[in-house]
N, C-alpha and C positions, 0 to 999 in steps of 0.2 A: 828623899834618898834617890840618888841618881841611878838610872837603869842603863845598863850597857847592852849594845846591839852587836850581833855578829852576822856577816853575809854568808848565806848558804853556798856551799860549793856546788860545782856541777854534779858531783857524785851524789850529793844529797838531793838535787833536783830530780835526778834519775830515779833515785830511790823513792821519791815522793810521788811517782807515777806519771811523770811527764811523758807523753806519747810522741816520740820522734817519728817522722815518716821515713820508712825504709825505701831506698831506691828500688824500682821495679827491675826484676831480673828477666831478660828476654830468653825464653826457653830455647828458641832456635839458636841464639848465640851460644847458649850453654852446651847444646848437643851437636850442632853442625858447624860450628865455626872452624875455619881453617887454622891449623896451628901457626901458620905464618902470618896470620892476621887478615886474610882475605875475607871480605864481607860478602862474597858471592855465595848464595846458598847452593847446596848440592842438588843436582838435577837427577831425576830417575833415568836409568839407562833403558834405551829401546832395544827390541829384539833384533839380533843380527840376521841378515839374509844369508841363506846357504844355497848351494847348487843342487840340493836334494830334489826339489820339485822339477827343475829343468832336466835333471838326469833321468828322472822317472818318465817325463814326457817323451824324451828322445828314445828311451828304451822301449816304451809302448809303441812308438811309431815304427821302430825297427822290427818289433815283433809282428805288427800288423802287416808290414810289407813282406816279411818272410812267410807269413801264413798265406798271403795272396799268391806268392810265387809258387809255394808248394802245392796249393790247390790247383793252380793253373797247370803245373807240370803233371800232376796226377790225372787231371781231366784230359790233357793232351795225350797221355800214354793210353788211357782207357779208350779214347776215341780212335787212336791209331790201331789199338789191338782189336777192337770189336766193331768199329764203324767205318772209319775212313783212313786211307793211307795215301801218302804222296809218292808220285813217280814223275820222272821227266822223260821227254821224248827225244831219243838220240838220232833218229833217222827220219827220212821223208816218206816212209811207206804208207802213212795215213794222211798225206796232204790231199786236199787243203783243209780237211777237217782238223787235223792236228799238225802243227808246224814243228820244225826242229827246235829243241830247247823249251818247248811248252812245258809248264808244270801242271799236272793234273791230280785230282783227288779221285780215288777209287772207292766205290761203295762196297764194303766187304760183307754186306748182308745178302749179296748175290754171289754165288748161286744158292746159298742157304742163309736164311729160311725162305728168301724170295727166289722165284724161278728165273732162269735165263730166257730171253726172248730173241727171236731172229732180229737182226739189226743192232743188237747191243754191241758196244765197243768194250772189249774185255782185255784185261792184263793177265798174263799167265806165265808161269815159270817154264823155262826152257829145259825140260827134262829129256828131250829126244835129240838134242844137239843140233838144233836149227841154226844156231849162231856159232861162229868160230870161238875157240877157247879164249877166255878173257884173261888179260894180264892182271896180276895181283895189284890192287890199288892200296896205297898207303894213305890212310885217313887220319886227320888230326883228332885229338880227343873231343874237341868241340863239335866237329862234324859227326863223330860217332854218337855223341850225346843227342844231337838234333835228330839223327836217324832213329835213335832208340825211342824218343818221345813222339816221333812222327812228324816233325817239322821240316825234315829234309828227306829227299828221295833215297831209298835204299839201293846202294850200288854193290852190295856184297853178293848178290845173286843176279843171274841173267834172266831178264824178263822180255817179253814181247807184247805188243799191243796190236790187235786186229779186230775186224768186225765179224760177228757171227752171221754166217749165211745159212748153214744147215745145222739143225738140231738132231738128236738121236732118232734114227729111223728115216730121216729125210733122204730123198734121192735128188742129188744136185748134179746138174749136167751143163756142160758148155759145148756147144751153144745151139740155140735154135736157128732157123733159117734167116732170122734178122740179127744174128750175132748176140742174142741176149742169153743170160744165164737163166735156167729154169730150176725151180724147187718144187718137187712133186708134180711136175708138168706145168706149173704156172710160171710164165716169164716175168722177169723182174725189170722194172724201169728204175734205174739207180741214180738219183740226182746227186748223191754224195761223191760220185766218182771224180777224180782229178780231171779237169777240163781237157778234152781231146783224146783221152785214152779209151781203148776198147774194154768191155767188161772182162775179157780174157783173150789172150792170144795163144793160150795153151788149152787144148781140148781135154776134157775129163768127163767121166761118168762114174759117180761114186754113190754108195749107200752108207750113210753115217752110222757107225756101230753104236751100241748101247753105251751110255755114259761118256760119249765123245761129242766133239763139235767139228764142223768144217768152217775154217775161218779164212778171210781174205782181207788184204789191205785196200784202202780207198784209192791209193795210187798204184794201180795194178801193174804198171810197167816197172815200178821200183820196189815191189813188195815180194820178198821170198816167203810166201805164205803156205797154206796147205798144198797148193798146186806144186810148189817147188820142192816139197819134202816128202813125196810119196815113196821115196826109196829109204826113208829113215825108219827106225824101229816102230814108230806109231803110224806109219804109212800116210803121213800128212794130217792125221786127225789129232785133236788136242783132247787130252783126258780132262774131264770136268773137275777132277780132284786137283788139277794143276792151276785152276782159275783162282787168281787173287781177288777178283771182284770186277764190277762193271764201272768203267770210267764215267763219272757223273759231271765233273766240273773242270773247266780250264781255269786255274787260279792265277797263272802268270804267263806272259806279260799282261799288263793292264789293258793294252789295246786289243787283246785277244780273249779277255776273260768272258766266261759265259757257261751256260749249261749245254751238255752234249745231247744231241737228239739221236734216238735209235730208229727213226723213220719207220714207225710201225705201219704207216699207211702203205709203204712199199710192199710189205709182206702180208697185207690184210687179206688178199685173195688166195694165199697159199693154203691148199687143203691139208688136212692131217695125213701123215704117211699111211700107206696101206698097211692094214693089220695092227694099227696102234690101238 
């Protein structure tokens, strides 16, 4: 008996358990492929730089500079108020110790809490009219600010600068038989005088009142000092309360900078006034 044969179809082979190999699927291609067909994978984005750090650094720098400026101004104001004050020299009455347009710093701790000494160079307010009336000076806001903090001389009031010759109770006389000024009978050898001038061409004999001073310029021929103002309300004496302080330093010009000497050795032999 003849047998008939039939070829199995592909469907039957599949059904019979034939294991066909599936093409591998690339996960990256599935998840990151560009819709336009680009094969370049997507790269992670980096952090963008901002100006925040730079701004903070500049702001901190400005704050530091402002703090330094404020501290400097406060210190300058405190120094001007309690310690030192700037003045300039407008005349030649103290030559050659002080020249015209010298800038000086005055120690305001004298006369209080530290005492005045004979020979000290002092700056004092002109309360008795020794100087002619001053014309009103228009100052810029910058100059006013510098005066306020003590970096520029104060031109709002009239001041004078002289050397202390007699303290309260002293007897000051011009002159002895050698033309020297005497204090409590002791003659003075005055090396600070302007070259060629006499100690005084004006005779006087005074006793310095309490809380007052007898003052004279180093250039005696060009100084309208106590001698020339005996007809004024204070009779030529300077009230201690009018003293701004003792001139301590020449700060300008640079070729004249230095500390000021009160020549204590000149007055070393002066005895205390009688009855002191």
